[in-house]
C-alpha positions as CSV (number, residue, x, y, z in Angstrom):
1,M,-135.0,-196.3,-33.3
2,K,-136.6,-197.9,-36.3
3,I,-138.3,-195.6,-38.7
4,K,-141.7,-197.2,-38.4
5,T,-141.5,-196.9,-34.5
6,A,-140.4,-193.2,-34.9
7,L,-143.3,-192.4,-37.0
8,K,-146.0,-193.7,-34.5
9,G,-147.8,-190.9,-33.0
10,T,-146.1,-188.4,-35.2
11,V,-146.7,-187.5,-38.9
12,L,-148.2,-190.8,-39.8
13,G,-150.3,-190.8,-36.6
14,T,-152.1,-187.5,-37.2
15,V,-154.8,-189.0,-39.5
16,A,-158.2,-188.8,-38.0
17,G,-161.7,-189.9,-39.1
18,L,-163.8,-187.3,-41.0
19,A,-166.3,-185.4,-38.9
20,M,-168.6,-183.3,-41.2
21,A,-171.3,-180.7,-40.4
22,P,-174.3,-182.2,-38.7
23,A,-176.9,-180.9,-41.0
24,A,-179.2,-183.3,-42.7
25,F,-180.3,-182.5,-46.2
26,A,-183.7,-183.6,-47.7
27,E,-182.6,-183.3,-51.3
28,R,-179.8,-181.8,-53.4
29,G,-180.4,-178.2,-54.3
30,A,-183.3,-177.6,-51.9
31,D,-181.9,-174.5,-50.4
32,G,-181.6,-172.5,-53.7
33,H,-178.7,-170.2,-54.2
34,V,-175.6,-169.3,-52.2
35,N,-173.5,-166.0,-52.9
36,I,-169.8,-166.2,-52.2
37,I,-167.5,-163.1,-52.6
38,Y,-163.8,-163.4,-53.1
39,W,-162.8,-159.8,-53.8
40,Q,-159.6,-161.0,-55.2
41,A,-161.3,-162.7,-58.2
42,P,-159.8,-166.0,-59.5
43,S,-158.1,-165.9,-62.9
44,T,-158.3,-169.6,-63.5
45,M,-160.1,-172.6,-61.9
46,N,-157.1,-174.8,-62.3
47,P,-155.0,-174.6,-59.1
48,Y,-152.0,-176.1,-60.9
49,L,-151.6,-172.9,-62.9
50,S,-151.5,-170.4,-59.9
51,G,-150.0,-170.2,-56.5
52,G,-152.6,-167.7,-55.5
53,T,-154.9,-168.7,-52.6
54,K,-158.0,-167.3,-54.4
55,E,-157.5,-169.9,-57.3
56,L,-156.7,-172.8,-54.9
57,E,-159.9,-172.2,-52.9
58,V,-162.5,-171.4,-55.5
59,G,-161.1,-174.3,-57.6
60,S,-161.7,-176.5,-54.5
61,L,-165.4,-176.2,-55.1
62,V,-164.9,-178.3,-58.3
63,L,-161.6,-180.2,-58.0
64,E,-160.8,-182.5,-55.1
65,P,-157.8,-184.4,-53.6
66,L,-157.9,-187.9,-52.3
67,A,-157.5,-186.5,-48.7
68,R,-157.4,-183.1,-47.2
69,Y,-157.0,-181.4,-43.8
70,D,-159.9,-180.6,-41.5
71,E,-160.2,-177.5,-39.2
72,T,-157.8,-179.1,-36.6
73,G,-155.1,-179.8,-39.2
74,A,-155.9,-183.6,-39.1
75,M,-155.7,-185.5,-42.4
76,V,-159.1,-186.9,-43.4
77,P,-160.2,-189.0,-46.4
78,F,-162.2,-187.5,-49.2
79,L,-162.0,-189.7,-52.4
80,V,-160.7,-192.7,-50.5
81,E,-162.1,-194.7,-47.7
82,T,-159.0,-194.5,-45.4
83,V,-155.7,-192.5,-45.5
84,P,-152.8,-195.0,-45.9
85,T,-150.4,-195.2,-43.0
86,V,-147.5,-197.6,-42.0
87,E,-149.8,-199.1,-39.3
88,N,-152.7,-200.0,-41.7
89,G,-150.3,-201.3,-44.4
90,G,-150.9,-198.5,-46.9
91,V,-147.3,-197.1,-46.4
92,S,-144.5,-199.6,-47.1
93,E,-142.1,-200.5,-44.3
94,D,-139.3,-198.9,-46.2
95,L,-141.4,-195.6,-46.7
96,K,-140.8,-195.7,-50.5
97,N,-144.4,-196.5,-51.5
98,I,-147.9,-195.4,-50.7
99,T,-150.9,-197.3,-51.9
100,W,-154.2,-195.2,-52.4
101,K,-157.5,-197.0,-53.0
102,L,-160.4,-194.9,-54.4
103,K,-163.9,-195.2,-53.1
104,P,-165.9,-197.4,-55.6
105,G,-168.5,-195.7,-57.7
106,L,-167.0,-192.2,-57.8
107,L,-168.0,-190.2,-60.9
108,W,-166.7,-187.1,-62.6
109,S,-169.3,-184.4,-63.0
110,D,-169.8,-185.5,-66.7
111,G,-170.8,-189.0,-65.5
112,T,-167.7,-190.9,-66.3
113,P,-165.9,-192.9,-63.7
114,L,-163.0,-191.6,-61.7
115,T,-160.2,-194.1,-62.1
116,S,-156.5,-194.7,-61.4
117,E,-155.7,-193.4,-64.8
118,D,-156.7,-189.9,-63.7
119,L,-154.4,-190.1,-60.7
120,K,-151.5,-191.1,-62.7
121,F,-152.2,-188.5,-65.3
122,T,-152.4,-185.7,-62.7
123,W,-148.9,-186.5,-61.6
124,E,-147.7,-186.7,-65.3
125,Y,-149.5,-183.3,-66.0
126,C,-147.9,-181.4,-63.2
127,T,-144.4,-182.7,-63.9
128,S,-144.5,-182.7,-67.6
129,E,-141.4,-181.2,-69.3
130,G,-141.8,-177.6,-70.4
131,G,-144.9,-177.1,-68.3
132,G,-145.7,-174.4,-65.8
133,C,-147.0,-176.3,-62.8
134,A,-147.2,-174.1,-59.7
135,Q,-147.4,-177.1,-57.4
136,T,-144.4,-179.3,-58.5
137,E,-143.1,-179.5,-54.9
138,K,-146.2,-181.6,-54.1
139,Y,-144.7,-184.3,-56.3
140,N,-141.1,-184.1,-55.2
141,D,-139.2,-187.5,-55.3
142,V,-142.1,-189.3,-57.0
143,T,-140.6,-191.7,-59.6
144,D,-143.8,-193.4,-60.7
145,V,-147.6,-193.7,-60.1
146,E,-148.2,-197.4,-60.7
147,I,-151.7,-198.5,-61.7
148,V,-152.7,-201.7,-59.8
149,D,-156.3,-201.7,-60.9
150,D,-159.1,-199.2,-61.8
151,L,-159.3,-198.0,-58.2
152,T,-155.8,-198.5,-56.8
153,V,-152.4,-196.9,-57.4
154,I,-149.1,-197.1,-55.7
155,V,-147.1,-193.9,-55.6
156,H,-143.3,-194.8,-55.8
157,F,-140.7,-192.4,-54.3
158,G,-137.0,-192.5,-55.1
159,V,-136.1,-192.0,-51.5
160,A,-137.8,-193.1,-48.2
161,K,-140.7,-190.6,-47.6
162,P,-141.7,-190.4,-43.9
163,F,-144.3,-187.9,-44.8
164,P,-145.6,-189.4,-48.2
165,Y,-148.7,-187.1,-48.4
166,G,-147.5,-184.5,-50.9
167,P,-149.1,-186.0,-54.0
168,F,-152.9,-185.8,-54.2
169,V,-153.4,-184.4,-50.7
170,G,-154.9,-181.0,-49.9
171,A,-156.3,-178.1,-52.0
172,Q,-152.9,-177.6,-53.7
173,A,-152.8,-181.1,-55.3
174,P,-156.3,-182.1,-56.5
175,I,-157.1,-184.7,-59.1
176,I,-157.8,-183.6,-62.7
177,Q,-159.5,-185.6,-65.4
178,K,-157.2,-187.3,-67.9
179,A,-159.9,-187.3,-70.7
180,Q,-160.2,-183.5,-70.4
181,F,-156.6,-182.5,-69.9
182,A,-154.9,-185.1,-72.1
183,N,-153.7,-182.5,-74.7
184,C,-152.8,-179.9,-72.1
185,T,-149.5,-181.1,-70.8
186,G,-146.1,-179.3,-71.1
187,E,-146.1,-176.1,-72.9
188,A,-149.7,-176.4,-73.7
189,M,-150.8,-176.2,-70.0
190,A,-151.6,-172.4,-70.0
191,S,-153.2,-172.3,-73.4
192,C,-156.0,-174.8,-72.7
193,T,-158.5,-172.0,-71.7
194,E,-161.6,-174.0,-71.9
195,Q,-160.3,-176.8,-69.6
196,N,-158.6,-174.3,-67.2
197,F,-161.7,-172.2,-66.9
198,A,-164.3,-175.1,-66.5
199,P,-162.5,-178.2,-65.2
200,I,-164.6,-181.4,-64.8
201,G,-164.3,-182.3,-61.2
202,T,-165.7,-184.6,-58.4
203,G,-166.5,-181.7,-56.1
204,P,-170.0,-180.4,-55.1
205,F,-170.2,-177.9,-57.9
206,V,-169.7,-177.5,-61.7
207,V,-168.8,-174.4,-63.5
208,D,-171.5,-173.0,-65.7
209,E,-169.7,-169.8,-66.7
210,F,-166.3,-168.4,-65.8
211,K,-165.4,-164.7,-66.4
212,T,-161.7,-164.3,-65.6
213,N,-160.9,-161.9,-62.7
214,D,-164.7,-161.3,-62.3
215,V,-167.4,-164.0,-61.6
216,V,-167.8,-167.7,-61.6
217,S,-171.4,-169.1,-62.0
218,M,-171.8,-172.7,-60.7
219,S,-174.5,-175.2,-60.3
220,A,-174.8,-178.5,-58.1
221,N,-172.8,-181.4,-59.5
222,P,-175.4,-183.9,-60.7
223,N,-173.1,-186.8,-60.1
224,Y,-171.8,-185.8,-56.6
225,R,-171.2,-188.8,-54.5
226,D,-173.7,-187.9,-51.8
227,P,-177.2,-187.7,-53.5
228,A,-178.5,-185.2,-50.9
229,K,-175.7,-182.7,-51.3
230,P,-174.9,-180.0,-52.0
231,A,-177.9,-178.3,-50.3
232,F,-177.5,-175.3,-52.8
233,A,-178.7,-175.7,-56.4
234,T,-176.5,-172.9,-57.6
235,A,-173.5,-170.8,-56.4
236,T,-172.0,-167.6,-57.4
237,V,-168.4,-166.6,-56.6
238,K,-168.1,-162.9,-57.2
239,G,-164.8,-161.1,-57.5
240,G,-163.7,-157.4,-57.7
241,G,-164.1,-154.5,-55.3
242,D,-162.2,-154.5,-52.1
243,A,-162.2,-156.2,-48.6
244,A,-164.3,-153.4,-47.1
245,A,-167.0,-153.8,-49.7
246,A,-166.8,-157.6,-49.3
247,G,-167.3,-157.3,-45.5
248,R,-170.2,-155.0,-45.8
249,S,-172.0,-157.3,-48.2
250,V,-172.1,-160.0,-45.6
251,L,-172.1,-158.3,-42.3
252,E,-174.2,-155.1,-43.1
253,T,-176.4,-155.6,-46.2
254,G,-176.8,-159.4,-46.2
255,E,-176.3,-159.4,-50.0
256,F,-173.7,-162.2,-49.8
257,D,-173.6,-165.2,-47.7
258,Y,-169.8,-165.6,-47.3
259,A,-166.9,-163.2,-47.7
260,W,-163.3,-164.3,-47.9
261,N,-160.2,-162.7,-46.5
262,L,-161.4,-159.6,-44.8
263,Q,-157.9,-157.8,-44.5
264,L,-159.2,-154.8,-42.7
265,A,-158.4,-152.8,-39.6
266,P,-159.8,-154.4,-36.4
267,D,-162.1,-151.4,-35.5
268,V,-163.6,-151.5,-39.0
269,L,-164.4,-155.3,-38.7
270,A,-165.9,-154.9,-35.3
271,D,-168.2,-152.1,-36.5
272,M,-169.3,-154.2,-39.4
273,E,-170.1,-157.2,-37.2
274,S,-172.1,-155.0,-34.8
275,K,-174.8,-154.6,-37.5
276,G,-175.9,-158.1,-36.7
277,K,-176.3,-159.6,-40.2
278,G,-173.3,-162.1,-39.8
279,K,-170.4,-163.2,-37.9
280,L,-166.6,-163.1,-38.3
281,E,-164.9,-166.5,-38.8
282,V,-161.2,-166.3,-37.4
283,S,-158.7,-169.1,-37.4
284,F,-154.9,-169.3,-37.0
285,G,-153.0,-171.6,-39.2
286,T,-149.7,-170.9,-40.8
287,L,-150.5,-167.6,-42.7
288,V,-147.7,-165.0,-42.6
289,E,-147.7,-161.5,-44.1
290,R,-144.2,-161.1,-45.3
291,I,-141.9,-159.0,-47.5
292,M,-140.1,-161.0,-50.2
293,V,-136.6,-159.7,-51.2
294,N,-135.7,-160.1,-54.9
295,Y,-132.2,-161.6,-55.2
296,T,-132.3,-160.8,-58.9
297,D,-132.3,-157.6,-61.0
298,P,-135.7,-156.4,-62.2
299,D,-134.3,-153.8,-64.6
300,P,-136.5,-153.8,-67.7
301,A,-133.3,-153.1,-69.8
302,L,-132.4,-156.8,-69.2
303,G,-135.3,-158.0,-71.5
304,D,-136.0,-161.8,-71.3
305,E,-133.4,-162.1,-68.6
306,R,-135.0,-159.6,-66.3
307,A,-135.5,-161.0,-62.7
308,T,-133.6,-164.2,-63.5
309,A,-130.6,-165.7,-61.8
310,A,-128.4,-164.5,-64.7
311,H,-128.4,-161.0,-63.1
312,P,-128.1,-160.5,-59.4
313,N,-129.9,-157.6,-57.8
314,P,-127.3,-154.7,-57.8
315,I,-128.5,-153.4,-54.2
316,L,-130.2,-156.3,-52.5
317,S,-127.3,-158.7,-53.0
318,D,-125.8,-156.8,-50.2
319,K,-126.9,-158.7,-47.0
320,S,-126.4,-155.6,-44.9
321,V,-129.1,-153.8,-46.9
322,R,-131.5,-156.6,-46.5
323,Q,-130.9,-156.8,-42.7
324,A,-131.2,-153.1,-42.3
325,L,-134.6,-153.2,-44.0
326,S,-135.8,-155.7,-41.5
327,M,-134.4,-153.9,-38.5
328,A,-136.1,-150.6,-39.4
329,I,-139.6,-152.2,-39.1
330,D,-141.9,-151.9,-36.0
331,R,-143.9,-155.1,-36.2
332,D,-145.9,-154.4,-33.1
333,L,-147.3,-151.3,-34.7
334,L,-148.0,-153.2,-37.9
335,V,-150.1,-155.7,-35.8
336,E,-151.9,-153.0,-34.1
337,I,-153.0,-150.9,-37.1
338,G,-153.6,-153.8,-39.4
339,Y,-154.9,-156.8,-37.6
340,G,-155.4,-156.4,-33.8
341,A,-156.4,-159.7,-32.2
342,A,-156.2,-161.4,-35.6
343,G,-152.5,-160.8,-35.8
344,K,-149.3,-161.5,-33.9
345,V,-145.8,-160.4,-34.3
346,T,-143.5,-163.0,-35.9
347,C,-139.9,-163.3,-36.9
348,N,-140.4,-166.6,-38.8
349,V,-141.9,-167.6,-42.2
350,L,-142.8,-170.9,-40.4
351,P,-144.8,-169.7,-37.3
352,A,-146.7,-173.0,-36.5
353,P,-147.3,-175.8,-35.4
354,E,-145.4,-175.0,-32.3
355,I,-142.9,-177.7,-32.6
356,Y,-141.6,-176.0,-35.8
357,S,-141.6,-172.5,-34.5
358,S,-138.0,-171.0,-34.0
359,T,-136.9,-168.6,-31.4
360,A,-133.6,-167.9,-33.0
361,N,-134.8,-164.8,-34.8
362,D,-136.7,-163.0,-32.1
363,A,-134.4,-159.9,-32.3
364,C,-136.8,-158.7,-35.1
365,M,-139.5,-158.1,-32.5
366,V,-137.8,-154.8,-31.5
367,Q,-137.5,-152.1,-34.0
368,D,-133.9,-150.7,-34.2
369,I,-133.6,-147.7,-36.5
370,E,-130.3,-146.6,-35.2
371,G,-128.8,-150.1,-35.5
372,A,-130.0,-150.2,-39.0
373,K,-128.3,-146.9,-39.8
374,A,-125.1,-148.0,-38.2
375,L,-125.1,-151.2,-40.2
376,L,-125.4,-149.4,-43.5
377,D,-122.7,-146.9,-42.4
378,A,-120.4,-149.7,-41.6
379,D,-121.0,-151.3,-44.9
380,G,-120.1,-148.2,-46.8
381,W,-123.5,-146.8,-47.7
382,V,-122.9,-143.1,-47.4
383,M,-125.9,-140.8,-46.7
384,G,-126.2,-138.2,-49.5
385,S,-127.3,-134.6,-49.1
386,D,-130.8,-135.7,-50.4
387,G,-131.2,-138.2,-47.6
388,I,-130.5,-141.2,-49.8
389,R,-127.5,-143.4,-49.4
390,E,-125.1,-144.3,-52.1
391,K,-122.3,-146.9,-52.5
392,D,-120.1,-147.5,-55.5
393,G,-122.1,-145.1,-57.6
394,K,-125.5,-146.8,-56.8
395,K,-128.3,-145.1,-55.1
396,L,-130.1,-147.1,-52.3
397,S,-133.4,-146.9,-54.2
398,L,-136.2,-149.7,-54.2
399,L,-139.4,-150.5,-55.9
400,F,-141.8,-151.9,-53.4
401,Q,-144.9,-153.6,-54.7
402,S,-147.9,-155.3,-53.3
403,S,-151.6,-156.1,-54.1
404,T,-154.2,-153.5,-53.8
405,N,-155.7,-153.6,-50.4
406,A,-156.2,-150.9,-47.7
407,V,-154.1,-152.7,-45.0
408,R,-151.3,-153.4,-47.4
409,Q,-151.2,-149.8,-48.6
410,D,-151.1,-148.6,-45.0
411,F,-148.2,-151.0,-44.4
412,Q,-146.4,-149.9,-47.5
413,A,-146.8,-146.2,-46.5
414,I,-145.4,-146.7,-42.9
415,I,-142.7,-149.0,-43.9
416,K,-141.6,-146.4,-46.6
417,Q,-141.3,-143.9,-43.8
418,W,-139.1,-146.2,-41.7
419,W,-136.9,-147.1,-44.7
420,N,-136.6,-143.3,-45.6
421,E,-135.5,-142.8,-42.1
422,I,-132.4,-145.0,-42.6
423,G,-131.6,-143.5,-46.1
424,V,-133.5,-145.7,-48.5
425,E,-135.5,-144.2,-51.4
426,V,-138.7,-146.2,-51.9
427,E,-141.2,-146.1,-54.8
428,L,-144.5,-147.8,-53.9
429,R,-146.6,-149.6,-56.4
430,N,-149.8,-151.6,-55.9
431,I,-151.4,-154.0,-58.4
432,D,-155.0,-155.3,-58.6
433,S,-155.1,-158.4,-56.6
434,S,-156.6,-160.6,-59.3
435,V,-153.7,-159.8,-61.6
436,F,-151.0,-159.9,-58.9
437,F,-152.0,-163.3,-57.7
438,G,-153.3,-164.6,-61.1
439,G,-150.3,-166.5,-62.4
440,D,-150.7,-165.3,-66.1
441,A,-147.3,-165.9,-67.6
442,G,-148.0,-163.1,-70.2
443,S,-148.6,-160.4,-67.4
444,P,-145.6,-158.4,-66.1
445,D,-147.5,-157.7,-62.9
446,T,-147.7,-161.1,-61.2
447,F,-146.0,-161.8,-57.8
448,Q,-144.3,-164.7,-59.6
449,K,-142.7,-162.4,-62.2
450,F,-141.6,-160.1,-59.4
451,F,-140.5,-157.2,-61.4
452,A,-139.7,-155.1,-58.4
453,D,-137.1,-155.1,-55.6
454,V,-139.4,-156.2,-52.7
455,E,-142.9,-157.3,-52.7
456,M,-145.4,-158.0,-49.8
457,Y,-148.1,-160.6,-49.5
458,A,-149.2,-163.5,-47.2
459,N,-148.9,-167.2,-47.8
460,N,-149.4,-170.5,-45.9
461,F,-149.5,-174.2,-46.6
462,D,-151.9,-177.2,-46.4
463,G,-151.9,-179.3,-43.3
464,T,-149.5,-179.3,-40.4
465,D,-146.4,-180.7,-42.0
466,P,-144.1,-178.1,-43.5
467,E,-141.9,-180.3,-45.8
468,A,-143.4,-179.2,-49.1
469,Y,-143.8,-175.7,-47.9
470,M,-140.1,-175.3,-46.9
471,A,-139.1,-176.9,-50.3
472,N,-140.6,-173.8,-51.9
473,W,-137.3,-172.0,-51.5
474,A,-135.1,-174.7,-53.2
475,C,-133.2,-173.5,-56.3
476,I,-135.5,-175.4,-58.7
477,Q,-138.6,-173.6,-57.4
478,A,-137.5,-170.2,-58.8
479,P,-140.0,-168.8,-61.3
480,R,-138.4,-168.2,-64.6
481,P,-139.1,-168.2,-68.4
482,E,-138.5,-172.0,-68.7
483,T,-141.3,-172.7,-66.0
484,Q,-143.7,-170.2,-67.6
485,W,-142.9,-168.1,-64.6
486,Q,-144.5,-170.7,-62.2
487,G,-142.7,-171.6,-59.0
488,N,-142.9,-170.6,-55.3
489,N,-139.4,-169.4,-54.8
490,M,-140.2,-165.7,-55.4
491,P,-136.9,-164.3,-54.0
492,R,-135.0,-166.6,-56.4
493,Y,-133.0,-167.7,-53.2
494,C,-130.6,-170.4,-54.1
495,T,-127.9,-172.1,-51.9
496,E,-126.5,-175.6,-51.9
497,E,-126.9,-175.7,-48.1
498,Y,-130.6,-174.9,-48.2
499,D,-131.2,-177.6,-51.0
500,A,-129.3,-180.1,-48.9
501,L,-131.7,-179.4,-45.9
502,V,-134.7,-179.9,-48.2
503,A,-133.4,-183.2,-49.4
504,E,-132.6,-184.3,-45.8
505,M,-136.0,-183.5,-44.5
506,A,-137.6,-185.5,-47.3
507,K,-136.0,-188.7,-46.0
508,T,-136.1,-188.0,-42.2
509,G,-138.8,-189.8,-40.1
510,E,-138.3,-188.8,-36.5
511,L,-140.5,-185.9,-35.7
512,E,-138.0,-184.1,-33.6
513,K,-135.4,-184.3,-36.2
514,R,-137.9,-183.1,-38.9
515,A,-138.6,-180.1,-36.6
516,E,-134.9,-179.4,-36.3
517,L,-134.5,-179.4,-40.0
518,A,-137.5,-177.2,-40.7
519,K,-136.3,-174.7,-38.1
520,A,-132.9,-174.7,-39.7
521,M,-134.5,-173.9,-43.1
522,N,-136.5,-171.2,-41.6
523,D,-133.5,-169.7,-39.7
524,M,-131.4,-169.8,-42.9
525,L,-134.0,-167.8,-44.8
526,M,-134.6,-165.3,-41.9
527,Q,-130.8,-164.9,-41.2
528,D,-130.1,-164.4,-44.9
529,Y,-133.0,-162.0,-45.0
530,A,-134.4,-163.5,-48.2
531,I,-137.8,-163.1,-46.5
532,I,-138.7,-160.4,-44.1
533,P,-141.6,-161.7,-41.9
534,L,-144.1,-159.1,-40.6
535,V,-147.3,-160.6,-39.1
536,Y,-148.5,-164.0,-38.2
537,R,-152.1,-163.6,-39.4
538,G,-155.3,-165.3,-38.5
539,R,-157.6,-166.1,-41.4
540,V,-160.6,-163.7,-41.1
541,S,-163.8,-164.2,-43.1
542,A,-167.5,-163.6,-42.7
543,A,-170.5,-165.8,-42.9
544,S,-174.2,-164.7,-42.9
545,N,-176.4,-165.7,-40.0
546,T,-178.5,-167.5,-42.4
547,L,-175.7,-169.8,-43.7
548,G,-175.2,-173.0,-41.8
549,G,-172.4,-175.7,-41.8
550,V,-169.5,-173.3,-42.1
551,I,-166.4,-174.6,-40.5
552,M,-163.5,-172.2,-40.7
553,N,-160.3,-174.0,-41.7
554,S,-156.9,-172.6,-41.9
555,W,-155.1,-175.8,-42.9
556,D,-156.8,-176.3,-46.3
557,S,-159.3,-174.5,-48.4
558,E,-161.7,-172.4,-46.5
559,L,-164.4,-173.9,-48.8
560,W,-163.3,-177.4,-47.9
561,N,-166.7,-178.4,-46.7
562,A,-169.0,-176.4,-49.0
563,A,-170.9,-179.6,-49.8
564,D,-172.2,-179.4,-46.1
565,W,-173.3,-175.8,-46.2
566,Y,-177.0,-175.2,-45.9
567,R,-179.6,-172.3,-45.4
568,I,-180.8,-171.7,-42.0
569,K,-184.5,-171.2,-42.3
């Protein structure tokens, strides 16, 4: 089968026309102010400097990609008229080039034109030597971004790319302005505070004031491409507090219009919604609450080499320990106490779309405390009189960290009990979410630094194709001092076999074969216990009854269509 034929109706055939909210606006800014609460406050407005969802989503109010994903997972054009495909001639027959054509007349918020120079620069920025770009996997295999004219670029790949939509697509790969960021490449990326806090963008809003880990004040972009949008003249994105306070602020008091990520027990959410001020927005995409296992040693005594590949973890390098930790967990109970109908048991880090979902790891659905004990016994971990196992003079003692959140602390407490039952000593630590997910290379408390043995959080990916997501666990993606601690391979997992699967998927066109490869990568991670999946989570947020145009989206930024939001009179 020829590659072009194989692609029809598959990854290149998922592109659909853009269907936006039906509201009609009389004029820009006519509906006054909108209040949004992201209780995990953003630490930067530059999504290239953080893998945190809060930065990606709040940043999407300002910075936009060429195309993104709608609520169904279909790819839709934003800064271009059409999404290139093999069928329309935008993707070359050999799959090594994709041609993007900007809409004419697009302006940055400062009134200057958006051009091909900005696209080429965005690629150069994220891949600049010595930099700390958190989204480098989006530009895998790109050899050049060729400028054809002011509105046209050709992205060249070093290999055939059946799915060439990594660069410039989705909330994780927006366009930044060359003029603003020209002096911010490489080692200077993180130090360009003014640019990172207030990027010039093409989105519906501009940043008026940014207070890190606190509040972002915005106003309508005067040069937004639709003269009638956004309907709101100003916007505030407030951070801080917790998920419960955020939920109450929309569903009970009506103080805010939109509250993100209401990670609360199901009975708590139901009670809030019953007050009648707003409604819950729930959508399943690819979000998985998981425990990441640190393959490296986080001992502070190691100094600059702490949590790097130079020093394997003295306990978790033992696969039997990693496996026993997973076996001891009752995932059904976690779903019940943490998420209810907004959660499902999963044994995979790649739970969807269905074609990519593996059944090879389903044994994790049943808790097996006795089996975990037997596994540790057989591996020589001897139970001590204090109830803690030892082997070769090492105690089975772990530091377990997560972000500060009621559900996560409940999970930590009950998982600690299960692990105690099998002879594991557990120290719990929780870190303010704004710091934990902030990506500050100078902080010891980020999830990228991973100065603990295991850590728990949730993550997902843009769109429905998992190529870039599964590439997160390639060796090169490990955060380390040379990358300013950016990267998405938090466990520091590194095998030649896994990297080979990443490379093979990048050049494989047939959908069934891509699914096979994605499942193989998922299964390798699961069966090596580099990641311990817990719950397949729905995205749960809340919108005021007076806020119109909200379309919940689990495949991109939740704020993807904020330009279409309006006030219901």
